C-alpha positions in Angstrom: -0.3 -0.1 -0.1 2.9 2.4 0.6 5.1 1.2 -2.1 2.0 1.9 -4.2 1.4 5.4 -2.8 5.1 6.1 -3.2 5.0 5.0 -6.5 2.1 7.1 -8.0 4.0 10.1 -6.2 7.2 9.6 -8.0 5.0 9.5 -11.2 3.0 12.4 -10.7 6.1 14.1 -10.0 8.3 12.9 -13.2 5.2 13.8 -15.3 4.7 17.3 -13.8 8.2 18.1 -14.1 8.6 17.2 -17.7 5.6 19.1 -18.4 7.3 21.9 -17.2 10.4 21.3 -18.9 8.7 20.6 -22.4 6.8 23.9 -21.6 9.7 26.1 -20.8 11.9 24.2 -23.7 9.0 25.2 -26.3 8.7 28.7 -24.7 12.6 29.1 -25.3 12.1 27.8 -29.0 9.3 30.3 -29.8 10.8 33.1 -28.4 14.0 32.8 -30.7 12.0 32.0 -33.6 10.3 35.5 -32.8 13.7 37.2 -32.2 15.1 36.2 -35.8 11.5 37.1 -37.1 11.8 40.4 -35.8 15.1 40.9 -36.7 14.2 40.0 -40.3 11.3 42.2 -40.4 12.6 45.7 -39.0 14.4 47.8 -41.1 18.2 48.6 -40.9 19.2 51.3 -38.6 21.0 53.9 -39.7 24.6 53.8 -38.9 25.3 56.5 -35.9 29.0 57.6 -36.0 30.7 57.7 -32.4 32.5 61.2 -32.5 33.8 63.0 -29.7 31.5 65.6 -28.1 31.2 68.9 -29.7 32.1 72.2 -27.3 29.4 74.6 -28.1 31.1 78.3 -27.9 29.5 80.4 -25.7 32.4 80.9 -22.5 36.0 80.8 -21.4 36.7 77.8 -19.3 38.9 80.0 -17.2 36.3 82.4 -16.5 36.2 83.1 -12.9 32.5 83.7 -12.5 32.3 80.2 -14.1 34.4 78.7 -11.7 33.0 80.3 -9.0 29.0 78.8 -10.4 30.6 75.4 -10.7 32.4 75.2 -7.4 29.1 76.7 -5.5 27.4 74.2 -7.4 29.7 71.1 -6.7 29.7 72.0 -2.7 26.2 72.4 -2.8 25.7 69.1 -4.2 28.0 67.6 -1.7 26.7 69.1 1.3 23.1 67.7 0.5 24.4 64.0 -0.4 26.7 63.7 2.7 23.3 64.6 4.7 
């Protein structure tokens, strides 16, 4: 009696784990197929050039007012972050 119940439990466990494994395998195959299909159907993205950032003219980096403003901003940022 106990042996039959253990075997039934074991069969049910193997069946359940097999179904989950099968479902996940089918899901992975479907996801890969959809990824390939989306890659084929999507238009080609334009090539972007990774150049260095452009500096916008409008001030001298050695301007004392600019240095004062930046120093004040950094000290305020540091004082609010440490609290």
